[in-house]
N, C-alpha and C positions, 0 to 999 in steps of 0.2 A: 771641217774645221771652220768657225767663221774667221775670217780679215779682214772686216770692218773696209771694205772694197767693194765698192760696184761690180754687179761681174759683167762680163763684154759677151757673151754669150745669152742668146737667147733664152727665157725660160720655157720648161717645157715640161709638166708634168701628164706622165703619160695616163691621164684619167680623165672623162668627161665632164671638166671641170671647167667653169669662169675662171682665166687667170686676169692678172693686174700688174700693174707696175704704180711704183708710188714715187715721187721726188719733190722735194721742196725747193722753189725758187724765192728770193727774197730781189727787193729792190734795188739791189746790191749788181743784181745781174741783168740790169737794163742793159739792153743793148746787143743784149750775148744769146746764142744759142744753146742753151742748155739738154745736154742728150740724155733724157727721161730712164730710157732703157732699150731695147733687142727687143722687138717682139719676132716670133718663129716665122719660116713661111709658109705661105699661105694661113697664116691666123687672119681672122676676120673681127676688128674691134668694133664692140658694141657698144660700150659708151664707154663715161667717167665724166671728167672734168676738171675745173679748178675750183679747191676749197679755201676759199680767201681766207686766212684766219685773221691777219693784222692789214687791214683797208690799205691800199694804195695809196699816195696823196698823186697829185697835180692830175695826168689826163690819163693814166697807165691802164693799159691793158694786155691780155696775154693771148699769142697763137700758141697753138697745139699743132705740130705736124708731124714730117717723117720726113727721112734722107737714105739713101744707101740701100733700099728697096729695089725691083725691079723696074721699076718708073720712075718717071721725073720728079724729083724733091722737089717737094712742097711742102715751105715750112709755116703754111696754115692750112695744110688739107685737111684736119680735122676741127679746129674751131679758128674763127677769126674775129679777132679783137675783142675777147671776153673782157667784160668791163670791170675793171680790178677795184672800184674804187670805193667801194662796200663789201662791211664782212657776208659771209656767204656762200653758197655750191653756186657754181657758175657751170650748168650743163655744154659740155662739148656740144656747138652747133653746125657742124658741117660733116655727121653722120650719115644724112640722108643725103648727101649729095652725092658726085660723081667724084670727087676726089677722093673718098675714102676708099680704098680700093688692096683689095684680095694681093699684095707682094708675093712675088713666085719666089724671093730667096728674104732673109734676114731683113728689116728694115730699123733703123735704128727711130724712134717716136722722141721729138724734139719738142720743147717748148722756150720762147721768148718772149720777156717783160719787154712794152715797148711803150713810150714817152714824149710825147709828141712835142715838150720843151726841154726836154733833159732835166728836167728840177725836182726829180722824184726821188725824195728823202726815205720815204718808210715803207713799209708793204711786204705780206708774208704771202704765202700761197703753198696749197699741195695739189699736185697734178698728178691724178686720178686717171689711167688708163683701162679699160676693161676689155678683157678679147678671146676668142675660144679656137682651139687648135683643128687641125684637119685630123684626129685622129679615130677615125670610126670602128670602137672597138666595141 
């Protein structure tokens, strides 16, 4: 039964499929850490990015990271300063880095809009994170 509220537990469909999280953020979220969703323990993040549907003005960038997992929280562990000032898809740029760590407990994926001057007044993005589960079946 739909409740129109985002789940607080990790999505885990028990098949060999690529899973994903998707969350819209806007210029009004500037400076806030927004929860995109929860990935299960032992999930491996394999892709994603920010689909900028309305360009952010000023000097806006987007970070994507995680918190509450088995390692130190990292607000830009999956993407650092994705340029949000032009429409289009910006891929996560830290997937091959040592910060993309398989967490042994569920982790919250986060996104943050950063604006150096605080003058951002436009912008919409869809944050997408794809991951696979540890369900060898």
